[in-house]
C-alpha positions, 0 to 999 in steps of 0.5 A, a space after each residue: 500499499 502507498 507505493 513503497 516498492 520502487 521495482 517498477 518506478 523509472 526516473 526521468 533523466 531530464 527531472 534528475 538533471 534539473 534536480 542536480 542542477 538546482 540543488 548545486 546552483 550556489 556552486 556556479 553563482 556569479 555576480 553578473 549584471 542581471 544578478 546584480 539588478 535583481 539583487 538590488 531590486 529585491 533587497 533594496 528598491 522593494 523594501 524601501 519602496 514599501 517602507 516609504 508607502 507604509 510611512 506615508 499612509 500610517 497615520 492616515 486612517 483611524 480604524 478604532 471604534 468606527 460606526 458604519 456611517 463614519 469615515 475612516 479618514 483622519 483628515 475629516 
């Protein structure tokens, strides 16, 4: 039950090659222009943008104790 006998299982060489390539990718990694761009976008630009948006809208809304007809905006 459950297919524990692997006698009839034939591994696909393409899948095995892909798994080996993926598991050992850190050995072949190099800092190229595309990798640097992705790293800068992912580790600097995205977090700074998220922080700026969060910081700009933090005190803009008041959610505490609002009724159905009252507005969430603090400017009113």
